N, CA, C and O atoms as a Maestro MAE file, in Angstrom:
{
 s_m_m2io_version
 :::
 2.0.0
}

f_m_ct {
 s_m_title
 :::
 protein
 m_atom[348] {
  # First column is atom index #
  i_m_mmod_type
  r_m_x_coord
  r_m_y_coord
  r_m_z_coord
  i_m_residue_number
  s_m_chain_name
  s_m_pdb_residue_name
  s_m_pdb_atom_name
  i_m_atomic_number
  :::
  1 25 0.838 -1.169 0.000 1 A "UNK " " N  " 7
  2 3 0.000 0.000 0.000 1 A "UNK " " CA " 6
  3 2 0.892 1.244 0.000 1 A "UNK " " C  " 6
  4 15 1.781 1.377 0.841 1 A "UNK " " O  " 8
  5 25 0.654 2.124 -0.921 2 A "UNK " " N  " 7
  6 3 1.466 3.331 -1.012 2 A "UNK " " CA " 6
  7 2 0.743 4.486 -0.345 2 A "UNK " " C  " 6
  8 15 -0.483 4.588 -0.384 2 A "UNK " " O  " 8
  9 25 1.528 5.345 0.263 3 A "UNK " " N  " 7
  10 3 0.931 6.510 0.910 3 A "UNK " " CA " 6
  11 2 0.733 7.620 -0.125 3 A "UNK " " C  " 6
  12 15 1.235 7.548 -1.246 3 A "UNK " " O  " 8
  13 25 0.001 8.627 0.280 4 A "UNK " " N  " 7
  14 3 -0.270 9.750 -0.623 4 A "UNK " " CA " 6
  15 2 1.016 10.533 -0.894 4 A "UNK " " C  " 6
  16 15 1.192 11.073 -1.986 4 A "UNK " " O  " 8
  17 25 1.908 10.596 0.086 5 A "UNK " " N  " 7
  18 3 3.167 11.307 -0.094 5 A "UNK " " CA " 6
  19 2 4.051 10.609 -1.130 5 A "UNK " " C  " 6
  20 15 4.647 11.271 -1.981 5 A "UNK " " O  " 8
  21 25 4.140 9.276 -1.064 6 A "UNK " " N  " 7
  22 3 4.922 8.524 -2.051 6 A "UNK " " CA " 6
  23 2 4.347 8.707 -3.449 6 A "UNK " " C  " 6
  24 15 5.092 8.844 -4.419 6 A "UNK " " O  " 8
  25 25 3.045 8.710 -3.548 7 A "UNK " " N  " 7
  26 3 2.397 8.893 -4.845 7 A "UNK " " CA " 6
  27 2 2.656 10.294 -5.393 7 A "UNK " " C  " 6
  28 15 2.890 10.459 -6.590 7 A "UNK " " O  " 8
  29 25 2.614 11.292 -4.530 8 A "UNK " " N  " 7
  30 3 2.889 12.659 -4.964 8 A "UNK " " CA " 6
  31 2 4.342 12.816 -5.406 8 A "UNK " " C  " 6
  32 15 4.614 13.458 -6.420 8 A "UNK " " O  " 8
  33 25 5.276 12.235 -4.653 9 A "UNK " " N  " 7
  34 3 6.702 12.299 -5.025 9 A "UNK " " CA " 6
  35 2 6.926 11.594 -6.351 9 A "UNK " " C  " 6
  36 15 7.685 12.069 -7.195 9 A "UNK " " O  " 8
  37 25 6.258 10.452 -6.534 10 A "UNK " " N  " 7
  38 3 6.395 9.732 -7.803 10 A "UNK " " CA " 6
  39 2 5.936 10.588 -8.977 10 A "UNK " " C  " 6
  40 15 6.640 10.688 -9.982 10 A "UNK " " O  " 8
  41 25 4.763 11.207 -8.861 11 A "UNK " " N  " 7
  42 3 4.251 11.994 -9.974 11 A "UNK " " CA " 6
  43 2 5.104 13.225 -10.249 11 A "UNK " " C  " 6
  44 15 5.308 13.591 -11.406 11 A "UNK " " O  " 8
  45 25 5.601 13.861 -9.202 12 A "UNK " " N  " 7
  46 3 6.457 15.037 -9.394 12 A "UNK " " CA " 6
  47 2 7.733 14.650 -10.135 12 A "UNK " " C  " 6
  48 15 8.122 15.312 -11.098 12 A "UNK " " O  " 8
  49 25 8.386 13.573 -9.682 13 A "UNK " " N  " 7
  50 3 9.630 13.182 -10.330 13 A "UNK " " CA " 6
  51 2 9.405 12.510 -11.680 13 A "UNK " " C  " 6
  52 15 10.288 12.554 -12.536 13 A "UNK " " O  " 8
  53 25 8.253 11.892 -11.890 14 A "UNK " " N  " 7
  54 3 7.959 11.329 -13.207 14 A "UNK " " CA " 6
  55 2 7.776 12.437 -14.231 14 A "UNK " " C  " 6
  56 15 8.279 12.338 -15.350 14 A "UNK " " O  " 8
  57 25 7.055 13.496 -13.854 15 A "UNK " " N  " 7
  58 3 6.868 14.632 -14.761 15 A "UNK " " CA " 6
  59 2 8.201 15.329 -15.011 15 A "UNK " " C  " 6
  60 15 8.496 15.724 -16.139 15 A "UNK " " O  " 8
  61 25 9.007 15.481 -13.962 16 A "UNK " " N  " 7
  62 3 10.322 16.109 -14.127 16 A "UNK " " CA " 6
  63 2 11.221 15.280 -15.033 16 A "UNK " " C  " 6
  64 15 11.938 15.833 -15.867 16 A "UNK " " O  " 8
  65 25 11.190 13.956 -14.879 17 A "UNK " " N  " 7
  66 3 12.014 13.080 -15.709 17 A "UNK " " CA " 6
  67 2 11.603 13.162 -17.174 17 A "UNK " " C  " 6
  68 15 12.460 13.215 -18.056 17 A "UNK " " O  " 8
  69 25 10.314 13.173 -17.436 18 A "UNK " " N  " 7
  70 3 9.838 13.309 -18.816 18 A "UNK " " CA " 6
  71 2 10.224 14.672 -19.383 18 A "UNK " " C  " 6
  72 15 10.613 14.772 -20.547 18 A "UNK " " O  " 8
  73 25 10.120 15.716 -18.570 19 A "UNK " " N  " 7
  74 3 10.523 17.043 -19.030 19 A "UNK " " CA " 6
  75 2 12.006 17.123 -19.351 19 A "UNK " " C  " 6
  76 15 12.396 17.687 -20.374 19 A "UNK " " O  " 8
  77 25 12.838 16.556 -18.472 20 A "UNK " " N  " 7
  78 3 14.279 16.545 -18.738 20 A "UNK " " CA " 6
  79 2 14.609 15.694 -19.966 20 A "UNK " " C  " 6
  80 15 15.511 16.028 -20.735 20 A "UNK " " O  " 8
  81 25 13.879 14.601 -20.145 21 A "UNK " " N  " 7
  82 3 14.120 13.756 -21.322 21 A "UNK " " CA " 6
  83 2 13.779 14.496 -22.609 21 A "UNK " " C  " 6
  84 15 14.486 14.364 -23.608 21 A "UNK " " O  " 8
  85 25 12.716 15.261 -22.591 22 A "UNK " " N  " 7
  86 3 12.395 16.099 -23.755 22 A "UNK " " CA " 6
  87 2 13.468 17.166 -23.959 22 A "UNK " " C  " 6
  88 15 13.782 17.526 -25.094 22 A "UNK " " O  " 8
  89 25 14.022 17.664 -22.870 23 A "UNK " " N  " 7
  90 3 15.101 18.628 -22.969 23 A "UNK " " CA " 6
  91 2 16.348 18.051 -23.612 23 A "UNK " " C  " 6
  92 15 17.067 18.754 -24.323 23 A "UNK " " O  " 8
  93 25 16.609 16.766 -23.365 24 A "UNK " " N  " 7
  94 3 17.757 16.107 -24.001 24 A "UNK " " CA " 6
  95 2 17.589 16.094 -25.514 24 A "UNK " " C  " 6
  96 15 18.542 16.348 -26.252 24 A "UNK " " O  " 8
  97 25 16.397 15.804 -25.967 25 A "UNK " " N  " 7
  98 3 16.151 15.666 -27.397 25 A "UNK " " CA " 6
  99 2 15.989 17.018 -28.086 25 A "UNK " " C  " 6
  100 15 16.445 17.196 -29.216 25 A "UNK " " O  " 8
  101 25 15.348 17.961 -27.420 26 A "UNK " " N  " 7
  102 3 14.983 19.213 -28.072 26 A "UNK " " CA " 6
  103 2 15.959 20.366 -27.856 26 A "UNK " " C  " 6
  104 15 15.787 21.427 -28.457 26 A "UNK " " O  " 8
  105 25 16.970 20.188 -27.021 27 A "UNK " " N  " 7
  106 3 17.912 21.280 -26.753 27 A "UNK " " CA " 6
  107 2 18.752 21.573 -27.989 27 A "UNK " " C  " 6
  108 15 19.167 20.663 -28.705 27 A "UNK " " O  " 8
  109 25 18.994 22.848 -28.224 28 A "UNK " " N  " 7
  110 3 19.779 23.239 -29.393 28 A "UNK " " CA " 6
  111 2 21.275 23.169 -29.127 28 A "UNK " " C  " 6
  112 15 22.054 22.958 -30.056 28 A "UNK " " O  " 8
  113 25 21.683 23.339 -27.897 29 A "UNK " " N  " 7
  114 3 23.101 23.288 -27.541 29 A "UNK " " CA " 6
  115 2 23.413 21.965 -26.845 29 A "UNK " " C  " 6
  116 15 22.594 21.440 -26.091 29 A "UNK " " O  " 8
  117 25 24.597 21.440 -27.104 30 A "UNK " " N  " 7
  118 3 24.983 20.155 -26.529 30 A "UNK " " CA " 6
  119 2 25.132 20.238 -25.016 30 A "UNK " " C  " 6
  120 15 24.846 19.268 -24.315 30 A "UNK " " O  " 8
  121 25 25.574 21.378 -24.505 31 A "UNK " " N  " 7
  122 3 25.754 21.527 -23.063 31 A "UNK " " CA " 6
  123 2 24.401 21.469 -22.341 31 A "UNK " " C  " 6
  124 15 24.292 20.846 -21.285 31 A "UNK " " O  " 8
  125 25 23.372 22.112 -22.902 32 A "UNK " " N  " 7
  126 3 22.042 22.059 -22.302 32 A "UNK " " CA " 6
  127 2 21.468 20.650 -22.375 32 A "UNK " " C  " 6
  128 15 20.763 20.211 -21.467 32 A "UNK " " O  " 8
  129 25 21.768 19.961 -23.437 33 A "UNK " " N  " 7
  130 3 21.325 18.575 -23.559 33 A "UNK " " CA " 6
  131 2 21.994 17.686 -22.513 33 A "UNK " " C  " 6
  132 15 21.348 16.802 -21.951 33 A "UNK " " O  " 8
  133 25 23.273 17.910 -22.248 34 A "UNK " " N  " 7
  134 3 23.982 17.125 -21.239 34 A "UNK " " CA " 6
  135 2 23.441 17.401 -19.839 34 A "UNK " " C  " 6
  136 15 23.308 16.475 -19.039 34 A "UNK " " O  " 8
  137 25 23.131 18.650 -19.535 35 A "UNK " " N  " 7
  138 3 22.549 18.976 -18.229 35 A "UNK " " CA " 6
  139 2 21.162 18.359 -18.070 35 A "UNK " " C  " 6
  140 15 20.806 17.894 -16.988 35 A "UNK " " O  " 8
  141 25 20.392 18.357 -19.136 36 A "UNK " " N  " 7
  142 3 19.076 17.719 -19.088 36 A "UNK " " CA " 6
  143 2 19.202 16.216 -18.890 36 A "UNK " " C  " 6
  144 15 18.376 15.603 -18.213 36 A "UNK " " O  " 8
  145 25 20.232 15.624 -19.478 37 A "UNK " " N  " 7
  146 3 20.465 14.194 -19.281 37 A "UNK " " CA " 6
  147 2 20.755 13.897 -17.817 37 A "UNK " " C  " 6
  148 15 20.292 12.887 -17.286 37 A "UNK " " O  " 8
  149 25 21.513 14.762 -17.165 38 A "UNK " " N  " 7
  150 3 21.779 14.580 -15.734 38 A "UNK " " CA " 6
  151 2 20.509 14.635 -14.911 38 A "UNK " " C  " 6
  152 15 20.328 13.832 -13.996 38 A "UNK " " O  " 8
  153 25 19.632 15.565 -15.223 39 A "UNK " " N  " 7
  154 3 18.361 15.646 -14.514 39 A "UNK " " CA " 6
  155 2 17.486 14.426 -14.740 39 A "UNK " " C  " 6
  156 15 16.836 13.942 -13.814 39 A "UNK " " O  " 8
  157 25 17.470 13.929 -15.966 40 A "UNK " " N  " 7
  158 3 16.668 12.737 -16.271 40 A "UNK " " CA " 6
  159 2 17.212 11.503 -15.549 40 A "UNK " " C  " 6
  160 15 16.442 10.702 -15.019 40 A "UNK " " O  " 8
  161 25 18.527 11.355 -15.528 41 A "UNK " " N  " 7
  162 3 19.118 10.204 -14.838 41 A "UNK " " CA " 6
  163 2 18.904 10.283 -13.331 41 A "UNK " " C  " 6
  164 15 18.701 9.261 -12.676 41 A "UNK " " O  " 8
  165 25 18.951 11.495 -12.779 42 A "UNK " " N  " 7
  166 3 18.689 11.653 -11.355 42 A "UNK " " CA " 6
  167 2 17.229 11.335 -11.035 42 A "UNK " " C  " 6
  168 15 16.942 10.739 -9.997 42 A "UNK " " O  " 8
  169 25 16.316 11.719 -11.902 43 A "UNK " " N  " 7
  170 3 14.903 11.389 -11.705 43 A "UNK " " CA " 6
  171 2 14.656 9.893 -11.728 43 A "UNK " " C  " 6
  172 15 13.814 9.391 -10.984 43 A "UNK " " O  " 8
  173 25 15.376 9.181 -12.571 44 A "UNK " " N  " 7
  174 3 15.261 7.726 -12.603 44 A "UNK " " CA " 6
  175 2 15.781 7.128 -11.303 44 A "UNK " " C  " 6
  176 15 15.221 6.153 -10.801 44 A "UNK " " O  " 8
  177 25 16.852 7.708 -10.752 45 A "UNK " " N  " 7
  178 3 17.386 7.229 -9.476 45 A "UNK " " CA " 6
  179 2 16.372 7.422 -8.345 45 A "UNK " " C  " 6
  180 15 16.265 6.573 -7.459 45 A "UNK " " O  " 8
  181 25 15.635 8.523 -8.371 46 A "UNK " " N  " 7
  182 3 14.603 8.740 -7.348 46 A "UNK " " CA " 6
  183 2 13.509 7.687 -7.474 46 A "UNK " " C  " 6
  184 15 12.988 7.214 -6.464 46 A "UNK " " O  " 8
  185 25 13.159 7.321 -8.692 47 A "UNK " " N  " 7
  186 3 12.157 6.263 -8.868 47 A "UNK " " CA " 6
  187 2 12.658 4.925 -8.342 47 A "UNK " " C  " 6
  188 15 11.869 4.143 -7.813 47 A "UNK " " O  " 8
  189 25 13.941 4.647 -8.475 48 A "UNK " " N  " 7
  190 3 14.493 3.427 -7.885 48 A "UNK " " CA " 6
  191 2 14.397 3.450 -6.359 48 A "UNK " " C  " 6
  192 15 14.127 2.422 -5.739 48 A "UNK " " O  " 8
  193 25 14.615 4.607 -5.759 49 A "UNK " " N  " 7
  194 3 14.477 4.722 -4.302 49 A "UNK " " CA " 6
  195 2 13.038 4.454 -3.892 49 A "UNK " " C  " 6
  196 15 12.794 3.796 -2.881 49 A "UNK " " O  " 8
  197 25 12.089 4.955 -4.660 50 A "UNK " " N  " 7
  198 3 10.679 4.713 -4.350 50 A "UNK " " CA " 6
  199 2 10.315 3.236 -4.470 50 A "UNK " " C  " 6
  200 15 9.371 2.774 -3.829 50 A "UNK " " O  " 8
  201 25 11.060 2.497 -5.288 51 A "UNK " " N  " 7
  202 3 10.820 1.058 -5.426 51 A "UNK " " CA " 6
  203 2 11.599 0.235 -4.408 51 A "UNK " " C  " 6
  204 15 11.613 -0.994 -4.484 51 A "UNK " " O  " 8
  205 25 12.252 0.906 -3.452 52 A "UNK " " N  " 7
  206 3 13.082 0.275 -2.422 52 A "UNK " " CA " 6
  207 2 14.260 -0.481 -3.014 52 A "UNK " " C  " 6
  208 15 14.709 -1.477 -2.447 52 A "UNK " " O  " 8
  209 25 14.763 -0.016 -4.147 53 A "UNK " " N  " 7
  210 3 15.966 -0.579 -4.766 53 A "UNK " " CA " 6
  211 2 17.103 0.415 -4.529 53 A "UNK " " C  " 6
  212 15 17.564 1.087 -5.451 53 A "UNK " " O  " 8
  213 25 17.543 0.492 -3.269 54 A "UNK " " N  " 7
  214 3 18.521 1.510 -2.884 54 A "UNK " " CA " 6
  215 2 19.877 1.301 -3.545 54 A "UNK " " C  " 6
  216 15 20.529 2.269 -3.937 54 A "UNK " " O  " 8
  217 25 20.309 0.048 -3.671 55 A "UNK " " N  " 7
  218 3 21.603 -0.219 -4.301 55 A "UNK " " CA " 6
  219 2 21.593 0.195 -5.769 55 A "UNK " " C  " 6
  220 15 22.558 0.785 -6.254 55 A "UNK " " O  " 8
  221 25 20.515 -0.109 -6.473 56 A "UNK " " N  " 7
  222 3 20.412 0.261 -7.885 56 A "UNK " " CA " 6
  223 2 20.378 1.784 -8.027 56 A "UNK " " C  " 6
  224 15 20.957 2.332 -8.965 56 A "UNK " " O  " 8
  225 25 19.707 2.462 -7.107 57 A "UNK " " N  " 7
  226 3 19.666 3.921 -7.138 57 A "UNK " " CA " 6
  227 2 21.055 4.504 -6.900 57 A "UNK " " C  " 6
  228 15 21.454 5.458 -7.568 57 A "UNK " " O  " 8
  229 25 21.787 3.932 -5.949 58 A "UNK " " N  " 7
  230 3 23.141 4.424 -5.676 58 A "UNK " " CA " 6
  231 2 24.050 4.194 -6.876 58 A "UNK " " C  " 6
  232 15 24.856 5.061 -7.211 58 A "UNK " " O  " 8
  233 25 23.936 3.056 -7.518 59 A "UNK " " N  " 7
  234 3 24.760 2.791 -8.700 59 A "UNK " " CA " 6
  235 2 24.354 3.692 -9.865 59 A "UNK " " C  " 6
  236 15 25.202 4.094 -10.662 59 A "UNK " " O  " 8
  237 25 23.075 4.007 -9.967 60 A "UNK " " N  " 7
  238 3 22.608 4.938 -11.000 60 A "UNK " " CA " 6
  239 2 23.274 6.295 -10.820 60 A "UNK " " C  " 6
  240 15 23.758 6.890 -11.783 60 A "UNK " " O  " 8
  241 25 23.297 6.776 -9.588 61 A "UNK " " N  " 7
  242 3 23.897 8.081 -9.327 61 A "UNK " " CA " 6
  243 2 25.406 8.029 -9.510 61 A "UNK " " C  " 6
  244 15 25.981 8.919 -10.136 61 A "UNK " " O  " 8
  245 25 26.053 7.001 -8.975 62 A "UNK " " N  " 7
  246 3 27.512 6.930 -9.043 62 A "UNK " " CA " 6
  247 2 28.011 6.695 -10.464 62 A "UNK " " C  " 6
  248 15 28.915 7.391 -10.926 62 A "UNK " " O  " 8
  249 25 27.438 5.730 -11.151 63 A "UNK " " N  " 7
  250 3 27.954 5.346 -12.461 63 A "UNK " " CA " 6
  251 2 27.471 6.296 -13.551 63 A "UNK " " C  " 6
  252 15 28.278 6.853 -14.295 63 A "UNK " " O  " 8
  253 25 26.168 6.480 -13.645 64 A "UNK " " N  " 7
  254 3 25.646 7.256 -14.763 64 A "UNK " " CA " 6
  255 2 25.772 8.758 -14.529 64 A "UNK " " C  " 6
  256 15 26.359 9.466 -15.348 64 A "UNK " " O  " 8
  257 25 25.225 9.247 -13.419 65 A "UNK " " N  " 7
  258 3 25.267 10.681 -13.176 65 A "UNK " " CA " 6
  259 2 26.691 11.117 -12.864 65 A "UNK " " C  " 6
  260 15 27.150 12.143 -13.366 65 A "UNK " " O  " 8
  261 25 27.387 10.354 -12.048 66 A "UNK " " N  " 7
  262 3 28.728 10.745 -11.653 66 A "UNK " " CA " 6
  263 2 29.782 10.494 -12.702 66 A "UNK " " C  " 6
  264 15 30.664 11.330 -12.897 66 A "UNK " " O  " 8
  265 25 29.716 9.368 -13.382 67 A "UNK " " N  " 7
  266 3 30.774 9.004 -14.314 67 A "UNK " " CA " 6
  267 2 30.502 9.377 -15.750 67 A "UNK " " C  " 6
  268 15 31.271 10.127 -16.353 67 A "UNK " " O  " 8
  269 25 29.442 8.877 -16.298 68 A "UNK " " N  " 7
  270 3 29.145 9.084 -17.710 68 A "UNK " " CA " 6
  271 2 28.853 10.550 -17.993 68 A "UNK " " C  " 6
  272 15 29.292 11.083 -19.012 68 A "UNK " " O  " 8
  273 25 28.114 11.208 -17.101 69 A "UNK " " N  " 7
  274 3 27.774 12.601 -17.344 69 A "UNK " " CA " 6
  275 2 28.998 13.508 -17.236 69 A "UNK " " C  " 6
  276 15 29.104 14.479 -17.985 69 A "UNK " " O  " 8
  277 25 29.916 13.217 -16.329 70 A "UNK " " N  " 7
  278 3 31.144 14.009 -16.243 70 A "UNK " " CA " 6
  279 2 31.981 13.813 -17.500 70 A "UNK " " C  " 6
  280 15 32.531 14.777 -18.033 70 A "UNK " " O  " 8
  281 25 32.084 12.579 -17.976 71 A "UNK " " N  " 7
  282 3 32.804 12.308 -19.211 71 A "UNK " " CA " 6
  283 2 32.163 13.032 -20.394 71 A "UNK " " C  " 6
  284 15 32.863 13.596 -21.235 71 A "UNK " " O  " 8
  285 25 30.843 13.013 -20.454 72 A "UNK " " N  " 7
  286 3 30.132 13.717 -21.512 72 A "UNK " " CA " 6
  287 2 30.340 15.225 -21.415 72 A "UNK " " C  " 6
  288 15 30.474 15.899 -22.437 72 A "UNK " " O  " 8
  289 25 30.366 15.757 -20.197 73 A "UNK " " N  " 7
  290 3 30.586 17.191 -20.014 73 A "UNK " " CA " 6
  291 2 31.981 17.591 -20.500 73 A "UNK " " C  " 6
  292 15 32.133 18.629 -21.145 73 A "UNK " " O  " 8
  293 25 32.992 16.789 -20.201 74 A "UNK " " N  " 7
  294 3 34.332 17.082 -20.699 74 A "UNK " " CA " 6
  295 2 34.374 17.017 -22.225 74 A "UNK " " C  " 6
  296 15 35.024 17.847 -22.861 74 A "UNK " " O  " 8
  297 25 33.692 16.046 -22.811 75 A "UNK " " N  " 7
  298 3 33.678 15.934 -24.270 75 A "UNK " " CA " 6
  299 2 32.993 17.142 -24.899 75 A "UNK " " C  " 6
  300 15 33.453 17.649 -25.922 75 A "UNK " " O  " 8
  301 25 31.910 17.604 -24.305 76 A "UNK " " N  " 7
  302 3 31.207 18.767 -24.843 76 A "UNK " " CA " 6
  303 2 32.076 20.009 -24.716 76 A "UNK " " C  " 6
  304 15 32.150 20.810 -25.648 76 A "UNK " " O  " 8
  305 25 32.731 20.178 -23.576 77 A "UNK " " N  " 7
  306 3 33.556 21.377 -23.379 77 A "UNK " " CA " 6
  307 2 34.779 21.384 -24.290 77 A "UNK " " C  " 6
  308 15 35.215 22.445 -24.738 77 A "UNK " " O  " 8
  309 25 35.328 20.210 -24.564 78 A "UNK " " N  " 7
  310 3 36.537 20.161 -25.375 78 A "UNK " " CA " 6
  311 2 36.258 20.236 -26.872 78 A "UNK " " C  " 6
  312 15 37.128 20.656 -27.636 78 A "UNK " " O  " 8
  313 25 35.081 19.843 -27.301 79 A "UNK " " N  " 7
  314 3 34.814 19.808 -28.738 79 A "UNK " " CA " 6
  315 2 33.968 20.969 -29.232 79 A "UNK " " C  " 6
  316 15 33.931 21.218 -30.437 79 A "UNK " " O  " 8
  317 25 33.297 21.678 -28.361 80 A "UNK " " N  " 7
  318 3 32.427 22.759 -28.794 80 A "UNK " " CA " 6
  319 2 33.257 23.990 -29.133 80 A "UNK " " C  " 6
  320 15 34.112 24.413 -28.354 80 A "UNK " " O  " 8
  321 25 32.997 24.552 -30.293 81 A "UNK " " N  " 7
  322 3 33.715 25.738 -30.748 81 A "UNK " " CA " 6
  323 2 32.866 26.974 -30.557 81 A "UNK " " C  " 6
  324 15 31.636 26.918 -30.546 81 A "UNK " " O  " 8
  325 25 33.549 28.083 -30.408 82 A "UNK " " N  " 7
  326 3 32.836 29.357 -30.346 82 A "UNK " " CA " 6
  327 2 32.565 29.830 -31.760 82 A "UNK " " C  " 6
  328 15 33.385 29.634 -32.657 82 A "UNK " " O  " 8
  329 25 31.438 30.439 -31.954 83 A "UNK " " N  " 7
  330 3 31.087 30.942 -33.276 83 A "UNK " " CA " 6
  331 2 31.843 32.243 -33.546 83 A "UNK " " C  " 6
  332 15 31.983 33.100 -32.674 83 A "UNK " " O  " 8
  333 25 32.312 32.356 -34.753 84 A "UNK " " N  " 7
  334 3 33.021 33.580 -35.126 84 A "UNK " " CA " 6
  335 2 32.001 34.678 -35.426 84 A "UNK " " C  " 6
  336 15 30.957 34.431 -36.031 84 A "UNK " " O  " 8
  337 25 32.319 35.865 -35.001 85 A "UNK " " N  " 7
  338 3 31.446 37.018 -35.241 85 A "UNK " " CA " 6
  339 2 31.880 37.696 -36.527 85 A "UNK " " C  " 6
  340 15 33.032 38.112 -36.656 85 A "UNK " " O  " 8
  341 25 30.973 37.807 -37.468 86 A "UNK " " N  " 7
  342 3 31.264 38.467 -38.746 86 A "UNK " " CA " 6
  343 2 31.172 39.973 -38.577 86 A "UNK " " C  " 6
  344 15 30.160 40.495 -38.107 86 A "UNK " " O  " 8
  345 25 32.225 40.662 -38.959 87 A "UNK " " N  " 7
  346 3 32.196 42.125 -38.863 87 A "UNK " " CA " 6
  347 2 32.321 42.765 -40.218 87 A "UNK " " C  " 6
  348 15 32.315 43.992 -40.324 87 A "UNK " " O  " 8
  :::
 }
 m_bond[347] {
  # First column is bond index #
  i_m_from
  i_m_to
  i_m_order
  :::
  1 1 2 1
  2 2 3 1
  3 3 4 2
  4 3 5 1
  5 5 6 1
  6 6 7 1
  7 7 8 2
  8 7 9 1
  9 9 10 1
  10 10 11 1
  11 11 12 2
  12 11 13 1
  13 13 14 1
  14 14 15 1
  15 15 16 2
  16 15 17 1
  17 17 18 1
  18 18 19 1
  19 19 20 2
  20 19 21 1
  21 21 22 1
  22 22 23 1
  23 23 24 2
  24 23 25 1
  25 25 26 1
  26 26 27 1
  27 27 28 2
  28 27 29 1
  29 29 30 1
  30 30 31 1
  31 31 32 2
  32 31 33 1
  33 33 34 1
  34 34 35 1
  35 35 36 2
  36 35 37 1
  37 37 38 1
  38 38 39 1
  39 39 40 2
  40 39 41 1
  41 41 42 1
  42 42 43 1
  43 43 44 2
  44 43 45 1
  45 45 46 1
  46 46 47 1
  47 47 48 2
  48 47 49 1
  49 49 50 1
  50 50 51 1
  51 51 52 2
  52 51 53 1
  53 53 54 1
  54 54 55 1
  55 55 56 2
  56 55 57 1
  57 57 58 1
  58 58 59 1
  59 59 60 2
  60 59 61 1
  61 61 62 1
  62 62 63 1
  63 63 64 2
  64 63 65 1
  65 65 66 1
  66 66 67 1
  67 67 68 2
  68 67 69 1
  69 69 70 1
  70 70 71 1
  71 71 72 2
  72 71 73 1
  73 73 74 1
  74 74 75 1
  75 75 76 2
  76 75 77 1
  77 77 78 1
  78 78 79 1
  79 79 80 2
  80 79 81 1
  81 81 82 1
  82 82 83 1
  83 83 84 2
  84 83 85 1
  85 85 86 1
  86 86 87 1
  87 87 88 2
  88 87 89 1
  89 89 90 1
  90 90 91 1
  91 91 92 2
  92 91 93 1
  93 93 94 1
  94 94 95 1
  95 95 96 2
  96 95 97 1
  97 97 98 1
  98 98 99 1
  99 99 100 2
  100 99 101 1
  101 101 102 1
  102 102 103 1
  103 103 104 2
  104 103 105 1
  105 105 106 1
  106 106 107 1
  107 107 108 2
  108 107 109 1
  109 109 110 1
  110 110 111 1
  111 111 112 2
  112 111 113 1
  113 113 114 1
  114 114 115 1
  115 115 116 2
  116 115 117 1
  117 117 118 1
  118 118 119 1
  119 119 120 2
  120 119 121 1
  121 121 122 1
  122 122 123 1
  123 123 124 2
  124 123 125 1
  125 125 126 1
  126 126 127 1
  127 127 128 2
  128 127 129 1
  129 129 130 1
  130 130 131 1
  131 131 132 2
  132 131 133 1
  133 133 134 1
  134 134 135 1
  135 135 136 2
  136 135 137 1
  137 137 138 1
  138 138 139 1
  139 139 140 2
  140 139 141 1
  141 141 142 1
  142 142 143 1
  143 143 144 2
  144 143 145 1
  145 145 146 1
  146 146 147 1
  147 147 148 2
  148 147 149 1
  149 149 150 1
  150 150 151 1
  151 151 152 2
  152 151 153 1
  153 153 154 1
  154 154 155 1
  155 155 156 2
  156 155 157 1
  157 157 158 1
  158 158 159 1
  159 159 160 2
  160 159 161 1
  161 161 162 1
  162 162 163 1
  163 163 164 2
  164 163 165 1
  165 165 166 1
  166 166 167 1
  167 167 168 2
  168 167 169 1
  169 169 170 1
  170 170 171 1
  171 171 172 2
  172 171 173 1
  173 173 174 1
  174 174 175 1
  175 175 176 2
  176 175 177 1
  177 177 178 1
  178 178 179 1
  179 179 180 2
  180 179 181 1
  181 181 182 1
  182 182 183 1
  183 183 184 2
  184 183 185 1
  185 185 186 1
  186 186 187 1
  187 187 188 2
  188 187 189 1
  189 189 190 1
  190 190 191 1
  191 191 192 2
  192 191 193 1
  193 193 194 1
  194 194 195 1
  195 195 196 2
  196 195 197 1
  197 197 198 1
  198 198 199 1
  199 199 200 2
  200 199 201 1
  201 201 202 1
  202 202 203 1
  203 203 204 2
  204 203 205 1
  205 205 206 1
  206 206 207 1
  207 207 208 2
  208 207 209 1
  209 209 210 1
  210 210 211 1
  211 211 212 2
  212 211 213 1
  213 213 214 1
  214 214 215 1
  215 215 216 2
  216 215 217 1
  217 217 218 1
  218 218 219 1
  219 219 220 2
  220 219 221 1
  221 221 222 1
  222 222 223 1
  223 223 224 2
  224 223 225 1
  225 225 226 1
  226 226 227 1
  227 227 228 2
  228 227 229 1
  229 229 230 1
  230 230 231 1
  231 231 232 2
  232 231 233 1
  233 233 234 1
  234 234 235 1
  235 235 236 2
  236 235 237 1
  237 237 238 1
  238 238 239 1
  239 239 240 2
  240 239 241 1
  241 241 242 1
  242 242 243 1
  243 243 244 2
  244 243 245 1
  245 245 246 1
  246 246 247 1
  247 247 248 2
  248 247 249 1
  249 249 250 1
  250 250 251 1
  251 251 252 2
  252 251 253 1
  253 253 254 1
  254 254 255 1
  255 255 256 2
  256 255 257 1
  257 257 258 1
  258 258 259 1
  259 259 260 2
  260 259 261 1
  261 261 262 1
  262 262 263 1
  263 263 264 2
  264 263 265 1
  265 265 266 1
  266 266 267 1
  267 267 268 2
  268 267 269 1
  269 269 270 1
  270 270 271 1
  271 271 272 2
  272 271 273 1
  273 273 274 1
  274 274 275 1
  275 275 276 2
  276 275 277 1
  277 277 278 1
  278 278 279 1
  279 279 280 2
  280 279 281 1
  281 281 282 1
  282 282 283 1
  283 283 284 2
  284 283 285 1
  285 285 286 1
  286 286 287 1
  287 287 288 2
  288 287 289 1
  289 289 290 1
  290 290 291 1
  291 291 292 2
  292 291 293 1
  293 293 294 1
  294 294 295 1
  295 295 296 2
  296 295 297 1
  297 297 298 1
  298 298 299 1
  299 299 300 2
  300 299 301 1
  301 301 302 1
  302 302 303 1
  303 303 304 2
  304 303 305 1
  305 305 306 1
  306 306 307 1
  307 307 308 2
  308 307 309 1
  309 309 310 1
  310 310 311 1
  311 311 312 2
  312 311 313 1
  313 313 314 1
  314 314 315 1
  315 315 316 2
  316 315 317 1
  317 317 318 1
  318 318 319 1
  319 319 320 2
  320 319 321 1
  321 321 322 1
  322 322 323 1
  323 323 324 2
  324 323 325 1
  325 325 326 1
  326 326 327 1
  327 327 328 2
  328 327 329 1
  329 329 330 1
  330 330 331 1
  331 331 332 2
  332 331 333 1
  333 333 334 1
  334 334 335 1
  335 335 336 2
  336 335 337 1
  337 337 338 1
  338 338 339 1
  339 339 340 2
  340 339 341 1
  341 341 342 1
  342 342 343 1
  343 343 344 2
  344 343 345 1
  345 345 346 1
  346 346 347 1
  347 347 348 2
  :::
 }
}
């Protein structure tokens, strides 16, 4: 039996996760897409906590949010060029 608070937290983070996922796809800049990916992965970790899968949630945060997203952030920062201003 789930409480009303758990149900409210689930819906809030489910909507946030879907919003961040849309941000990953629809963002025009790679850096904004990477930040949205971090939010989406964190929202998935919260859903794992709600399912009482604490170890899976911790690995989600450590491996995906902590490792893959940092690697992606370095790749975006190193490969993104500044646009030249035409004068």
